[in-house]
C-alpha positions as CSV (number, residue, x, y, z in Angstrom):
1,M,31.9,29.0,-1.1
2,Q,30.1,32.1,-1.2
3,T,29.6,34.0,2.5
4,S,26.0,34.5,1.8
5,N,25.4,30.6,1.5
6,V,27.0,30.1,4.9
7,K,24.8,32.6,6.3
8,H,21.8,31.5,4.7
9,A,22.6,27.6,6.0
10,L,22.7,29.1,9.5
11,F,19.8,30.7,9.6
12,C,17.8,28.1,8.1
13,A,19.5,26.0,10.8
14,V,18.6,27.9,13.8
15,I,14.9,28.5,13.0
16,T,14.9,24.8,12.6
17,L,15.9,24.5,16.2
18,V,13.8,27.2,17.2
19,I,10.7,25.2,15.7
20,S,11.6,21.7,16.6
21,Y,12.5,22.4,19.9
22,P,9.5,23.8,21.4
23,I,8.1,20.9,20.1
24,L,9.7,17.8,20.3
25,G,12.1,18.9,23.1
26,L,10.0,20.1,26.0
27,N,6.7,17.5,27.3
28,L,4.1,18.5,29.3
29,V,4.0,16.6,32.9
30,P,0.5,16.8,34.9
31,E,1.9,18.0,38.4
32,G,-1.7,17.7,40.8
33,T,-4.2,20.5,39.0
34,F,-0.9,22.3,37.4
35,V,0.9,21.7,34.3
36,G,4.7,21.4,34.0
37,L,7.4,21.2,32.0
38,E,10.1,19.2,31.4
39,G,12.8,18.5,28.7
40,A,12.3,15.4,26.2
41,S,14.7,12.6,26.4
42,T,18.2,12.8,25.2
43,T,17.5,10.9,21.9
44,T,15.4,13.1,20.9
45,L,17.0,16.2,21.3
46,I,20.0,14.7,19.7
47,A,17.5,14.0,16.5
48,I,16.5,17.7,17.1
49,L,20.1,18.6,16.4
50,M,21.3,16.0,13.9
51,A,18.2,17.5,11.9
52,A,19.7,21.1,12.5
53,V,22.9,20.0,11.2
54,A,20.9,18.0,8.1
55,V,19.6,21.5,7.3
56,F,22.7,23.2,7.4
57,L,24.6,21.1,5.4
58,F,22.0,20.8,2.6
59,Q,21.7,24.4,1.9
60,L,25.2,25.1,2.1
61,F,25.4,22.4,-0.5
62,R,22.3,22.6,-2.0
63,D,23.2,23.7,-5.5
64,S,25.4,21.0,-5.8
65,I,23.1,18.5,-4.3
66,M,20.2,19.6,-6.7
67,A,22.8,19.3,-9.7
68,A,23.2,15.6,-8.7
69,L,19.6,14.5,-8.3
70,G,19.4,16.2,-11.6
71,R,21.5,14.0,-13.5
72,V,19.5,11.0,-11.3
73,P,17.4,9.2,-13.9
74,K,14.1,9.8,-13.8
75,P,12.0,6.3,-13.0
76,S,9.9,5.2,-16.6
77,V,6.1,3.8,-16.0
78,A,5.5,3.7,-19.9
79,P,6.7,0.4,-20.9
80,T,4.6,0.4,-24.3
81,A,6.0,3.8,-25.5
82,G,6.9,2.2,-28.7
83,L,3.1,0.7,-29.2
84,S,0.3,2.3,-30.8
85,D,-2.7,4.3,-29.0
86,Q,-4.9,1.5,-30.1
87,T,-2.9,-1.5,-29.0
88,R,-1.9,0.7,-26.1
89,L,-5.2,0.8,-25.2
90,K,-6.0,-3.1,-25.5
91,L,-3.2,-3.6,-23.3
92,Q,-4.9,-1.3,-20.8
93,N,-8.3,-2.9,-21.2
94,L,-7.3,-6.1,-20.7
95,A,-4.7,-5.3,-17.4
96,L,-8.0,-3.8,-16.4
97,I,-9.9,-6.8,-16.5
98,G,-7.1,-8.9,-14.8
99,I,-6.8,-6.5,-12.1
100,I,-10.7,-6.4,-11.6
101,A,-11.2,-10.2,-11.5
102,V,-8.6,-10.6,-8.7
103,A,-9.5,-7.7,-6.8
104,A,-12.9,-9.4,-6.6
105,I,-11.5,-12.7,-5.9
106,W,-8.7,-12.0,-3.5
107,P,-11.2,-11.3,0.0
108,F,-12.5,-14.6,0.0
109,F,-8.6,-16.0,0.6
110,A,-7.8,-12.6,2.5
111,S,-7.9,-12.0,6.5
112,R,-10.6,-9.9,7.6
113,G,-8.3,-7.1,8.9
114,A,-6.6,-6.7,5.0
115,V,-10.2,-6.5,3.6
116,D,-11.3,-4.1,6.0
117,L,-8.3,-2.0,5.1
118,S,-8.8,-2.2,1.3
119,T,-12.6,-1.3,1.7
120,L,-10.7,1.9,2.9
121,V,-8.1,1.8,0.1
122,L,-11.6,1.8,-2.6
123,I,-13.1,4.5,-0.7
124,Y,-10.4,6.7,-0.6
125,I,-10.0,5.5,-4.4
126,M,-13.6,7.5,-5.3
127,L,-12.4,10.3,-3.1
128,A,-9.1,10.7,-5.0
129,L,-10.6,10.1,-8.7
130,G,-13.6,12.8,-8.2
131,L,-11.2,15.3,-7.0
132,N,-8.9,14.7,-9.8
133,V,-11.9,15.7,-11.8
134,V,-11.6,19.2,-10.0
135,V,-8.1,19.4,-9.9
136,G,-6.5,17.5,-12.2
137,L,-8.7,17.7,-15.2
138,A,-10.4,21.2,-14.6
139,G,-7.5,22.9,-12.5
140,L,-9.9,24.4,-10.0
141,L,-8.1,24.1,-6.5
142,D,-10.3,22.7,-4.1
143,L,-9.2,22.8,-0.4
144,G,-13.0,21.9,0.9
145,Y,-13.7,18.6,-1.3
146,V,-14.1,16.7,2.4
147,A,-17.1,18.6,2.5
148,F,-18.7,16.6,-0.1
149,Y,-17.4,13.5,1.9
150,A,-19.3,14.3,4.7
151,V,-22.8,15.3,3.1
152,G,-22.8,11.5,1.4
153,A,-22.1,10.0,4.7
154,Y,-24.3,12.7,6.8
155,T,-27.4,12.1,4.5
156,F,-27.1,8.2,4.8
157,A,-27.0,8.7,8.3
158,L,-29.6,11.2,8.8
159,L,-32.1,9.1,6.4
160,S,-31.5,6.2,8.2
161,Q,-32.0,7.7,12.0
162,Y,-35.5,9.7,11.1
163,F,-37.1,7.8,7.7
164,G,-35.8,4.3,8.1
165,V,-33.7,4.5,4.9
166,S,-31.9,1.6,3.5
167,F,-28.2,2.3,1.8
168,W,-29.3,1.5,-1.8
169,V,-32.2,4.0,-1.3
170,A,-29.4,6.5,0.2
171,L,-26.3,5.7,-2.2
172,P,-27.9,7.6,-5.0
173,T,-29.6,10.2,-2.7
174,G,-26.4,10.7,-1.0
175,A,-24.3,11.5,-4.3
176,L,-27.1,13.6,-5.4
177,L,-27.3,15.9,-2.7
178,A,-23.9,16.2,-3.0
179,A,-23.5,17.2,-6.5
180,L,-26.4,19.5,-5.6
181,F,-23.9,21.3,-2.9
182,G,-20.8,21.3,-5.6
183,L,-23.1,22.9,-7.9
184,V,-24.0,25.6,-5.2
185,L,-20.8,25.7,-4.5
186,G,-19.9,26.7,-8.2
187,F,-21.5,29.8,-8.5
188,P,-20.0,32.0,-6.2
189,V,-16.3,30.6,-7.0
190,L,-16.7,31.7,-11.2
191,R,-14.9,34.4,-11.0
192,L,-11.8,33.1,-8.6
193,R,-9.1,30.9,-9.3
194,G,-5.6,29.8,-7.6
195,D,-5.3,31.5,-4.3
196,Y,-8.8,32.8,-3.7
197,L,-10.4,29.8,-5.0
198,A,-8.4,27.8,-2.4
199,I,-9.3,29.9,0.4
200,V,-13.2,30.3,-0.6
201,T,-13.2,26.2,-1.0
202,L,-11.5,25.7,2.4
203,G,-14.0,27.9,3.9
204,F,-16.8,26.1,2.2
205,G,-15.3,23.1,4.1
206,E,-15.1,24.3,7.5
207,I,-19.1,25.7,7.2
208,I,-20.2,22.2,6.6
209,R,-17.9,21.0,9.8
210,I,-19.0,23.6,11.8
211,L,-22.9,23.3,10.7
212,L,-22.7,19.3,11.3
213,N,-20.9,20.2,15.1
214,N,-23.4,22.8,16.3
215,W,-26.5,21.6,15.1
216,T,-26.7,19.1,17.6
217,T,-30.7,18.6,17.3
218,L,-30.3,17.2,14.0
219,T,-26.8,15.8,13.4
220,G,-26.4,15.1,17.1
221,G,-23.5,17.8,17.4
222,P,-20.0,16.4,18.6
223,N,-21.7,13.2,19.8
224,G,-22.1,11.7,16.1
225,I,-25.0,9.4,15.0
226,G,-24.6,5.5,15.3
227,G,-26.3,2.8,14.4
228,I,-26.0,3.3,11.1
229,P,-27.2,0.2,9.3
230,D,-25.4,-2.2,6.9
231,P,-26.1,-3.1,3.3
232,T,-28.6,-5.8,2.9
233,L,-28.4,-8.2,-0.6
234,F,-32.2,-8.6,-1.6
235,G,-33.5,-8.3,2.3
236,M,-30.7,-10.8,3.2
237,E,-29.3,-9.1,6.4
238,F,-25.6,-10.0,7.6
239,G,-26.1,-9.8,11.3
240,R,-26.4,-12.2,13.5
241,R,-30.1,-11.5,14.2
242,V,-32.4,-9.7,11.6
243,K,-33.3,-6.2,12.8
244,E,-35.7,-5.5,10.0
245,E,-39.2,-6.9,9.9
246,G,-39.4,-9.5,7.3
247,N,-35.7,-9.5,6.0
248,I,-33.8,-13.1,6.5
249,S,-30.3,-13.4,7.5
250,F,-27.5,-13.8,4.9
251,H,-26.1,-17.0,6.8
252,D,-29.8,-18.5,7.6
253,F,-30.8,-18.4,3.9
254,F,-28.0,-20.5,2.6
255,G,-27.9,-22.5,5.8
256,I,-24.2,-21.9,6.4
257,P,-23.0,-21.1,10.0
258,Y,-22.6,-16.8,11.2
259,D,-19.6,-15.3,10.4
260,S,-19.0,-11.6,10.6
261,V,-16.4,-11.6,7.7
262,H,-19.2,-12.1,5.4
263,K,-20.5,-8.5,6.0
264,I,-17.0,-7.2,5.3
265,I,-16.5,-9.0,2.4
266,F,-19.4,-7.7,0.8
267,L,-19.2,-4.0,1.8
268,Y,-15.6,-4.7,-0.2
269,L,-17.5,-5.8,-3.2
270,I,-20.0,-2.9,-2.8
271,A,-16.8,-0.6,-2.5
272,L,-15.0,-1.9,-5.4
273,V,-17.8,-2.4,-7.5
274,L,-18.4,1.7,-7.2
275,A,-14.7,2.5,-7.7
276,V,-14.9,0.5,-11.3
277,I,-18.1,2.8,-11.7
278,T,-16.1,5.7,-10.6
279,F,-13.1,4.9,-12.9
280,F,-14.9,4.3,-16.3
281,A,-17.5,6.8,-15.9
282,I,-14.2,9.6,-15.5
283,R,-12.7,7.8,-18.2
284,R,-15.7,8.0,-20.6
285,L,-16.4,11.8,-19.5
286,M,-12.4,12.8,-20.3
287,Q,-13.0,11.4,-23.7
288,M,-16.4,13.4,-24.0
289,P,-16.2,17.1,-24.8
290,V,-16.8,18.0,-21.3
291,G,-13.4,16.6,-20.6
292,R,-11.9,18.2,-23.6
293,S,-13.5,21.2,-21.8
294,W,-12.1,20.9,-18.6
295,E,-8.6,20.5,-20.1
296,A,-8.9,23.3,-22.6
297,L,-10.3,25.4,-19.4
298,R,-7.1,24.2,-16.9
299,E,-4.7,24.6,-19.4
300,D,-5.8,28.6,-20.4
301,E,-9.3,30.0,-19.4
302,I,-8.7,33.0,-21.9
303,A,-8.1,30.9,-24.7
304,A,-11.1,28.6,-23.8
305,R,-13.1,31.2,-23.8
306,S,-12.1,32.6,-26.7
307,L,-13.2,29.3,-28.5
308,G,-16.8,29.6,-27.3
309,L,-16.0,27.3,-24.2
310,S,-18.7,28.4,-21.5
311,R,-16.7,29.3,-18.3
312,T,-19.8,29.1,-15.8
313,G,-20.8,25.4,-17.3
314,V,-17.7,23.8,-17.6
315,K,-16.3,25.0,-14.0
316,L,-19.8,23.9,-12.7
317,S,-19.8,20.4,-14.0
318,A,-16.7,20.3,-12.7
319,F,-17.8,21.0,-9.3
320,T,-20.8,18.8,-9.8
321,I,-19.5,15.5,-11.3
322,G,-16.7,16.0,-8.6
323,A,-18.9,15.8,-5.6
324,F,-21.2,13.4,-7.0
325,F,-18.3,10.9,-6.4
326,A,-17.6,12.2,-2.9
327,G,-21.2,11.2,-2.2
328,F,-20.7,8.0,-3.1
329,A,-17.7,7.3,-1.4
330,G,-19.1,8.8,2.1
331,T,-22.4,6.6,1.5
332,V,-19.7,4.2,1.8
333,F,-18.1,5.3,4.4
334,A,-20.6,5.5,6.8
335,S,-22.1,2.2,6.3
336,K,-18.4,0.5,6.6
337,Q,-17.6,2.5,10.3
338,G,-21.7,2.6,11.4
339,F,-20.5,5.7,13.4
340,I,-19.9,9.0,12.1
341,S,-18.8,12.2,13.7
342,P,-17.8,16.0,12.3
343,E,-14.1,14.9,13.6
344,S,-14.1,12.6,10.9
345,F,-14.3,15.1,7.9
346,V,-11.4,17.5,9.4
347,F,-9.5,19.5,6.5
348,L,-7.2,17.0,6.8
349,E,-8.9,14.6,5.0
350,S,-8.8,17.3,2.2
351,A,-5.2,17.6,2.3
352,I,-4.5,13.8,2.4
353,I,-7.0,13.6,-0.4
354,L,-5.3,16.2,-2.7
355,A,-1.8,14.9,-1.8
356,I,-3.3,11.8,-3.4
357,V,-4.0,13.4,-6.4
358,V,-0.6,15.1,-6.2
359,L,1.3,12.2,-6.0
360,G,-0.2,10.1,-8.4
361,G,-0.3,12.9,-11.4
362,M,-2.7,15.4,-12.0
363,G,-5.3,14.1,-14.3
364,S,-3.9,10.5,-14.1
365,Q,-6.3,7.8,-13.0
366,F,-4.3,4.9,-12.9
367,G,-1.5,7.0,-10.9
368,V,-4.2,8.9,-8.6
369,I,-5.0,4.8,-8.1
370,L,-2.0,4.0,-7.3
371,A,-0.9,7.0,-4.9
372,A,-4.3,5.8,-3.0
373,I,-3.4,2.7,-2.5
374,A,0.2,3.7,-1.2
375,V,-1.1,6.6,1.1
376,T,-3.8,4.6,2.7
377,I,-1.8,0.9,3.1
378,L,1.9,2.6,3.5
379,P,1.1,4.0,7.6
380,E,-0.6,0.4,7.9
381,L,2.6,-1.2,7.4
382,A,4.7,1.0,9.6
383,R,2.6,1.6,12.9
384,E,5.9,1.7,14.5
385,F,6.2,5.3,13.2
386,S,2.4,6.1,13.4
387,E,4.2,9.3,15.6
388,Y,6.1,10.5,12.6
389,R,3.6,9.9,9.8
390,M,2.8,13.0,9.2
391,L,6.5,13.8,8.8
392,I,7.4,11.4,6.7
393,F,4.2,12.2,4.7
394,G,5.6,15.8,4.2
395,A,9.0,14.2,3.4
396,A,8.1,12.0,0.3
397,M,5.7,15.2,-0.7
398,V,8.8,17.1,-0.7
399,L,10.9,14.5,-2.7
400,M,8.0,13.8,-5.5
401,M,8.6,17.4,-5.9
402,V,11.8,17.8,-6.3
403,W,12.4,14.3,-8.4
404,R,9.2,13.7,-10.0
405,P,6.9,16.9,-9.8
406,Q,4.8,15.4,-12.6
407,G,3.6,12.4,-10.1
408,L,4.1,8.8,-10.2
409,M,2.5,8.1,-13.4
410,P,1.7,11.4,-15.1
411,M,-1.5,12.0,-17.5
412,R,-0.1,11.1,-21.2
413,R,-1.5,13.2,-23.9
414,I,-1.8,12.5,-27.7
415,H,1.2,14.1,-29.3
416,I,0.8,14.5,-33.4
417,N,4.1,14.6,-35.2
418,L,3.6,16.9,-38.4
419,Q,6.5,15.9,-40.8
420,K,8.2,18.5,-42.7
421,Q,7.7,19.3,-46.4
422,E,10.1,20.1,-48.7
């Protein structure tokens, strides 16, 4: 064992203690008009010490541990590897039809809380599929994607508040306005890539959030906007009493007792239809020349330009289409919550959506959907660990990057085997 390894391991352990102890080992305690400091519990201090020891041991035996992990067989998610592309596509389509059918019937037998959580899952699926176009397919690192999400939500909230616009009119309007913002963002970043592109998009997301926070006369600022109307079904409202003159309530029309679950199920079905539209629209775009152009730009921008591809058109199309589906999701989110504020669209949301794309496998639609389900549902199943949610989330990201960097279900590429002629 080399002395340099011991020094490095000791240094990492000390850094862990220096960072962890002030954050976890000290608590702020109010003392009248002052605030005092007191030490954490013995259990917390032991946990900090154990974390430092774990870091020390890992850094000390890092090479051996990484070599052992490299020998662990990688999970295989391609049981149809021996089938032809046509047969595999048919099986995928049949599986999709079955999953969609089950998803459409499921809310009528599930609890209200489960259906409400599933609506949130579908919103994140739409967001992740949209960001997958920008990051996974076009290779453009966007850290301000939540801005387009906010544009869609606030478009519906403002139009309904000032002009009485319904959900069905605001849905395409919010998506188109978000796409316009994506187009506007695309122009300043045409010549940027990598870290510089990430910084500019991050700044754009913060500009939108701060604008919504400070423009109190229009957006309400930190107070947000409430009273956002629910979607209607051919003029039928799902509330106990009708709000719009000329409409009729859903339960009165069908002669059934009022139940608030009806609105939850209806919102879920709307989100399901929009998620399916998002999936198939992006899937179709991936098979078209524009989808091939995104992948070509991601792999090698110089080679793509030498083939005659317009860098301007390819980047703008990726930003615009990705923002369009974020606007879709934002409108559904505003209707689901009934209240929105700038705090719903912080940078952490962009980070979570980006993490979903990375965990699922950049460019892989099925992987992104699987990761969105896992990231959204797992924290709800482990509420007792809610304080350590981001710590667990970060550890999962690190393990994924070490063990399976290509994601849960990596994007499958078509390979052509050329036989050598003698």
